[in-house]
N, C-alpha and C positions, 0 to 999 in steps of 0.2 A: 549578490542577487539569486545563483547559481544555489547556493546554499539551503537557502527559504525555501525554494522551489522543493530542495529532496528533502526537506526538514517537513511540507506539509504530504507530499508523496507518503513519504514513508509511514505518516500518521496514519497517513487513509489504509493502507494496507496492512498496518496495527490493530486499527480498529475492523479491518473487514476480516481481518485472520480471527478474530478473537470470535466474531459474531461467526465464521466459519465453525471455529471449532466446539462453540455451544451449540449448534444444528448438525452435529458430526457430518462436516460436507467438506471434500475438497477441492483444490481449483487445477484448471490444468492448462487454463490459458490467460494471460496478464495483459493487459492493455495499460497504458500512462499515456497523457495525452497532456499538453499545453497550449495555453492559448492568452491572447493580448487583447487587450480591452478593442472591439470591433468597432464601437463611436467612437472614438477617438481617431483625430483627422491626421496622424503622425503617418508620414510614406511606410514605415515599418510593419506592417502586420504579419503575424506569423500564427497559424491554427495546425497544430503538428500531432500526430498521435504516432503511436510505436505499439506493436503485439509482437508477444511473444511465445510458444507454446512451451509451457515446462517441460522435461524431461518426465516426470513421473507429478502426478495430479497429490498435490501438499496444501495442508495448513500452516506450515512452520515459518512465523513468521520470518526468522531470518533470511529463511531462502528468499521468499518472496521480497522484503527489503533488500537484499542483493542486487535481485533481478531488476527493481523497481531503479535501484540505483545506475546500474547498464541503463538503461532503455531512459531514464531523464538525461543524462551525459549526451547520449546522442541526440536529442532532440533538441538540445538548449543551446540558445544562439548568445553568446555577450551583448551586453549592451541595451538588447529588447526588454522591455518591460512587462512582464507578464501581468496578467490579471485575473485566471485561473487556471488551476489543475487538478488532477484528477487520476483516479484508476481505477478499472472494472476488471473485475475476475472473473471470468467463466468456463464453462466445461465442467461446471461444478457435479461430482459425486459424492456419494457414501462411501470413506474409506475403505468397506468390504467389498467393493466392488472393482478397485485399482487394482491390476495386474501389474508386478513391479517388473522392471526392465532388469536384466540382471547386469545391464553395463552403465546406466543411470545411477547418480546420486536420488537417493529415497531417504524418508523421512526416521531418524536412527531412535531408539527406545530412550537413548540420550535426550534429546533435543523433543521430543514430545514430553516428557518429564518438566523439563525444561520450559518446555511453554504453560503446560500444564501448572507449574509452579508460582509462573510470573501471572497469570490469569486467577490462580486463586488469590495472592498477596493484593490484585488490583481491586479483586473485588472484595476482600475486608478491610482493604486501609484504603480506598478509595482509587478511581485514576489516573494513572499518571505516577504513582507510588512506585514503578519497577516498568522504567521502557528501555530502548535502545539509542543510545546516546546522538545515535544520526537525526533521530525524532528532532532534536532541540533542545536544550534545557529550559530557556525562556522563548517560545515562539511570539515574533515579530506579527505573525498574521493570526488571521482567526475567519473561521468559516462561516458564512453568512447564513445569520437563522432567520430573517426576516419574514421570512414566509411559510416557517416552519410548522407543525400541527400542536396545538396544546397537550398532545400526551395524557390523554383522558383518561 
């Protein structure tokens, strides 16, 4: 169950990172949340979130994925049946306004090229052609899209 939650969160953050790079933005704060089904009559209800400011704003999928992994492991309770999970990226700003911290890890040119290459491959050959293994090979979960707009 933990790995299913991690796969969902890292998939969400990977999609958000791609969108941020398309919009030329970086996130400075990341929030991860887990929740159980509030309508279930089980005594064990768990709704919790964790927020972490990033050392330097980034749109690097690898860095955001590792932070999400840490946060989800700190929130997860063994034996709890989670219904929903999500990620919120905030503190968005363009990369040109980011003031680098001398002592904090920051986006390296190698990571930037890697992310651009993965984005290009996925754009040309379809979504999830190349992805991080932590996102799951065959995910057993699906986003609920019952109320999505029809994308006119």
